[in-house]
N, C-alpha and C positions, 0 to 999 in steps of 0.2 A: 621194543619198549624202552625207554630210561630206567635207569637203576631204581627201584622201589615202586614203579609204576605197574598198576595191575591191571589187566584186562578185562577181567572176569571175578567181579565182586560176589559176596555172598548172597546179597539181595538179588542180583542178576539171575545167581544158579537156581534161587529158591522161588522168586517170584516173575521172572523174566524182566525184558530190558523195558523201560517206560516208552510210551508212544512218544515219537518226536514231535512235539506239536508247538514248542516254544519257538517264536521268530525273533525276539529281542536278546541280544547277548547282555546281560545283567551284569551288577558289580561282583557278585560271586566268580562267575566264569571268567570275566574280564582279568580279575585277579590273578585266577591261574593262569591264564594265556600270557599275562604281563611277566610272571614268574619264568613261564618258558622260554620267552623270549630274552629276558634278561640273563638268563643262565647260559643260553647260547652265545650271548655277547662275551660272557665272561669265562667261558671254556674254549673260545675261539672257534666254535662252530661255523659263525658267517664269515671268517677267514677264506671261506672257499671261494667267495664274491670279492671280498673285502680284506685281502690278506694284509697284516702289519708285518712290513719287513725289517728284517735285523739290520741295525745300522752298520754293521760290516759287509752288508750284500750277499750274506750267505745264505739269504732264504726266508721265508716267512715263519713267523712263531706265534701268530694270535690273529685276532680281529683287529681291524682299524675301525674302532667306534666312530670316531669323527667322520671317515668317509661312509660308514653305515648309515650315519644318522642324516648326514647332510644329503645323500641321494634318497634316503627314506623321504624327507620332506619334501624334497623336490618332485619325486614321483607321486607323492600322497599329499597334495598341499593341505589335506583337512588334518593331518596328524600334528599334535603338539609334541615337541622334543624339550626336554626329557619326557618320555611317558610317565605317566603316574597311576599307580593303582588303584587311585581314589576317584579321577576323573575317567569316566567311561566314555569312549569314543563312540558314536552311532554305529549301529551293527554293520551296515554296509562299509564303513571307513575301517572297522577291525577286521572285517574279511578281506578287505584289500591289504591290510597290514600283513595279514596271515600268507595271502600270496607272495607278497615282497619277500617275507621272511624264508618261505619254502623255496624261493628261487635263489636264495643266497646260503642255504644251509648245507653243510657236510660233516660227515664224522671226523674228527681231529684224529689223524694218525702220527703218533710220536715218532721223530726221526733222531739225529744226531743231537747229543748235548753241547751246549755251547759254553763253555765255563766261564768264560769273559763276562758273558752278559747273564749267566744265571737260567738260561732258558734252553727249551728243546725246541729244534726246528720242527715244522709240522707239514704234512702233507695231508689231503682230504678224500675220504670216502663218500663221494657224492650220494650214491645210491643209498648206502647205509644211514647217512644223515638225514635224507630227506624221507626214508621210510620211517624212521624213529621220530621226528617232527610230526608228521603226519597222524601216527598212531597216536602221539601224546595228545596233540590236539583233538581228535577224535574222540577219545576217551572221555575228555571234560566236557564235549558235547553231548555224547551219548548219556553219560551220566546225569546229565542237567535237562535232559529232554529237549536239547536243542536242535531245531529242523534244519541243521547245517552240517555239512562235512568237507574235508578236504579230499580230493580225488587223490589217487597214487601219485599224479604227477604236480601236486600242489595247488590245484584249482579248486575255488571254493564252488561249491553247489549245494542247493536244497535239497532236503528230504522230501519227496514228495508225499502227500495225503495217499494212503494205500488205494484207494478208488484210481486216481490219476496213474498211479505207478504200476497198477495192474493193467489198465488199458494202453498205457503207452508203450510198456514193454512188449506186448504181442501185435503190435497195430502195423501193418504194411500198405503202402501207398502206390496203387498202380492203376490211376484214373484213366491213364489213355491222355491226359493233357498235362504237359510237363510244367506248366505254371501252377496248376492246383497241386501236384506233387510237392513242387518247391514251397508254396506255402503252408501246406501240412507239416513238411517236415522242419521248417523253420518254427511252425508253432510248437511242436514238440521240442523241438532242442530249446526254445526260450523259455517254456513255462517251468524248466528245472532252474532257470537262472536265479541267484539271490537278490538280483536287481529288480526293484518294483518297475521299473521302467521297461524292463525286457519282457515280463511278464505281460505287462498291459500290451506290449506290442504282439506277445504270442496269442493274445484273445484277438486283437485286431486282425491278425493273419487267418486265424480260424473263421471268424466271420467272412472274411474276403473269399477263403477257400469255398464256404457253403455258397456263396453266391454263384461262384464258378460251376459248382457241383449241380445247380438246378439247370445248367444249359446243357449238359453231356448228353442226355437222351434225344433222340429225335422228336421232332414237333415243330409246330408252325411257329410259334412263339413261345417266350421264357416261362409263361404259365403252365403252358401244355406241357412244354420238356419238364418242368418240376413235378407236375402230375403225373408224368409216365416214370418218373424215377420213384415215386412213392409206390406206384403201382409194382414195382419190382419187389417191394416189401410185402404188400398184402394188396389182396385182390379188392377192386373197386366195390365200395357197399359195405365192405367189412367193417367192423366197429373199431379194429385196430387200425384200419386203414382212414377211418374218420379222425382218430387221435392222433395219428402222424401229420395229417393234413393240419390239423389245430396247433400240434406243437412246433411245425415249421413255420407256420404263421406268426406264433408267438415269439420265437427266436428272430424271425426278422424284423418285428416289432420292437422287441428288445434293443436290437441292432441300430435302430432309426432313434429311441428313445433316449438311451443311454450314449455316454461317450465312449464307444467301442470302435468303429469304423471313421468316425468323423470328428470334428470339433466345432458343431454349431453351438450357437448360443443358447438355444433352446433345448439342448441335450443335458441331461444330468450326469455329471460325473460319477464313477465308483469310487467309494469311500474307503474302501479297504481290500487288502490282498485275498480276504476270505470271500469277499464278493467276487473277484476274479476267477478264484479257483471254483466256485460254484458255478459260474457260467460257463467256464471252460469245460468242466465235467459234462454238464448238460449238453453243450452243442456238440462235443467230441462225441458223447454217446450216440447222437442222432448221426452224426457224420459216419460214424463206424458202422452203424447198421446199415445205412444206405451203401456204402462201399461193400460190405460184406453181399448184401443181397444183390446187387449189381454185377457182382463178379470183378470188382475194382480194388480188391484188398481187403483189408481191415482185419 
């Protein structure tokens, strides 16, 4: 952590960490992130990727802010430079900016003093600088219940609602069908993405996998095969078996009625990320049950 940054405040020790439910980075959090970035421009931390060279050619002594900003706006075309603490970029853009910054940061290590230009030459400890930056960003997110974090390698990811996190963390996919395994694994990977389009894609892949799973059991046609799969969970005639059949039919209908697998004009689009999460949890729970009952992982 940087000087003065606390990792565990009184309110967290007494009352626990707030649930990470906020999905939009507001002006308060952006103001803190802005300071973290500006501080590292000033102290030379971003010189790890964008070093400012001594005029005598004796080595770097800081961060070349012009190079930093020019490459930033080229790689992140939605960013305005100079950054402003009052103008809050869209949340996905902020997350891109944090990834860009994490890729550029290192802990400055003071070397020899160059008296003519009155500066020290620097080298950079990449691991320490990255760890400190990640920790300080994640502290701001955690204290404000923001549902994102930077991984140890500086990649932004969302903090999943607990039911999704619990299910994803323990699930194995061994369906016997490589394409089903691929779809399920891609779905699990993409649902943790901060990007809305990735999460929509995760839902699509989950529905595609469900359609393939219906054909894995023996049977003369898809309907019979799907019924045989449900029979692995509960015996025919049981109320639970009837409920499963109704749930499978409902989820199939949802896939046809909403814009999940296709983009027909008659299909209604999903209008929030919470809707995507809800449908993901519902479908994932059924698929996991089917996988476990049929010896295909889960």
